[in-house]
N, C-alpha and C positions, 0 to 999 in steps of 0.2 A: 512514755507515759507507763508506767508499771501496774499490774494488777495483780492483788492478793490472790492467794491460790483458791479462793471461794466467790471470787468473781468472775461471774458471766462475760465474757469476751462481747462487743457491739459488733453486729455485721454492717456491711457499708447499707445495705437493704434498711437495717434498722435506723440508720443515723439519716440515710435520704427520706424516710416516712417523718422522722422526729421532725425534722426540717421541715416537710412539707405542711405538718401539723400546727407548727411556729407561726408557716407565712400566711396559712388560713386564718388563725386564732389575730395575726398582726391586721391583715386585710379587713375580718371583720371590725376590729376597735375601729379602724381608719373610716369606715361605714356607719359609724355611730353604734354598732351593735353590739353594746354591753351588757353585762351580766348585773345587771345594778338596779334593776326595777322591779315594782310590783304595785298589789294593789289594795285597798284598803276603808272599812265600812266602819263609820264613827258609831260607837257604842249608842242604841237609843236610851232616854232617860236616865241619862249619867252626862258629867261634865268632864269626864275623861273617858279617853280609848289609849290603848297601848299597842303600840305598833311594835311586834317581835318581828325581829330578821336578825339571822346571824351575822350579816354582813355589816348590821351596825357597830361602831365601835364609838371610845369617847371623843373622838375628833369628827365624826361625821357630821356631815351637813346633809339634810334631808328636804326635799324640795318635793312640794304636793301641786298636782293639777286636779280641781275637781270635774269630775265627770257627769255630775246632774247639776239639775237649777237648784235644790237644796242644798249641794256639797258648796255651789260658788256662793251662795247667801252666807254660809259660814265662815266663809273667808273671813269677814269683819271680825269674829271672835275668837277664831283657831289660832293658838301657838303654841311651838313644841316647847316642852323642856329641855333639860340635859339629855344628849345621849349616853348610854350605859355599855355595856357589853351585852350585845345584842336585843337592846329594845330603847323605846324613846316613850314618852307618856305625852299624848296631845291634849291639849286643853281646849275645851269648847264649849257652845252652848247646850246646855239641858233640855232636849226636847224628845218628842216623840217620833221623829223623821227618821224611816228607816232608809232610805236613800241617799244620804249622805257620804258618796262614795268618791275616793279620789286615786288618781295613781300616785307611786312615789318614786323617786330616784335617789338614791343615796350616793354621795361620793364624800369619799375619806373612809 
């Protein structure tokens, strides 16, 4: 392997540290500890809410899990628009309930 004159050579310590960090990340993934979750509360007195998250892309699938009784009741009227780069519109009933809170997972 050749290095340019400006490159900083890696020591074995750096490579071992890097390998250990990769192993930790892979083990966390295998344990289900993915960095793809969040929380959203639907906007009151509105028929739409915007979920904004930099991890959302045009091919993302967003899964919602209600965390309150009012959120669970909202599932019958709730649907998501087409995801874009960094956001998706959630369509839902227009009411004044302030506790329609969901956990979400982004896949893809």
